C-alpha positions as CSV (number, residue, x, y, z in Angstrom):
1,M,62.3,45.6,106.9
2,L,60.9,43.4,109.6
3,N,57.6,42.8,108.8
4,G,56.7,42.7,113.1
5,S,53.3,41.5,113.1
6,K,53.8,38.7,111.1
7,V,56.2,37.4,113.4
8,R,54.0,38.5,116.2
9,A,51.6,36.5,114.6
10,L,53.9,33.6,114.1
11,R,55.5,33.8,117.9
12,E,51.6,33.5,118.9
13,A,51.1,30.5,116.5
14,E,54.1,28.7,117.7
15,G,53.3,29.0,121.0
16,I,56.6,31.1,121.7
17,T,56.7,34.0,124.5
18,L,58.1,37.1,123.9
19,K,60.9,36.2,126.1
20,E,61.5,32.9,124.7
21,L,61.8,34.2,121.3
22,A,64.1,37.6,122.7
23,N,66.8,35.3,123.9
24,A,66.6,33.1,121.0
25,A,67.3,36.2,118.8
26,G,69.9,37.3,121.0
27,V,68.0,40.7,122.3
28,T,66.2,42.1,125.1
29,E,62.3,41.7,125.6
30,V,61.7,45.7,125.3
31,L,63.8,45.3,122.1
32,M,61.7,42.6,120.4
33,S,58.4,44.3,121.6
34,F,59.9,47.3,119.7
35,I,60.4,45.2,116.7
36,E,56.8,43.0,116.8
37,R,55.3,46.4,117.2
38,N,57.5,48.0,114.4
39,L,59.2,50.4,116.0
40,R,62.5,48.9,115.9
41,D,63.7,47.5,113.0
42,A,66.3,44.5,113.5
43,N,69.9,43.4,111.8
44,S,70.7,40.9,109.8
45,T,72.2,38.6,112.3
46,V,68.8,38.9,114.5
47,L,66.4,38.7,111.7
48,V,67.8,35.3,111.0
49,R,67.4,34.3,114.9
50,I,64.3,35.1,114.7
51,A,63.3,33.2,111.8
52,K,65.2,30.1,113.1
53,K,63.2,30.4,115.8
54,L,60.4,30.5,114.6
55,G,60.8,27.6,112.0
56,V,60.5,29.9,108.8
57,N,62.7,31.5,105.5
58,A,63.8,34.9,107.0
59,N,62.6,36.4,103.4
60,E,58.8,35.5,105.1
61,I,59.1,37.8,107.7
62,L,60.1,40.5,105.6
63,K,58.3,43.6,104.1
64,D,57.2,43.2,100.5
65,E,57.5,46.5,99.6
66,E,56.2,48.4,97.1
67,I,57.8,49.6,94.1
């Protein structure tokens, strides 16, 4: 599951707008907003596109699941 808070923090740190990230990921701004607020999850394709735009490895924006 994607860590939306981390996505938002990285996006803001890079100076990328929500619209720019949504366009790079191939989703709407509304869906990207939902992803950042942890209301929706992203499929693997969108996850990779988000990570690429943010300049990080996809694993870096996944939630750490407790066992």
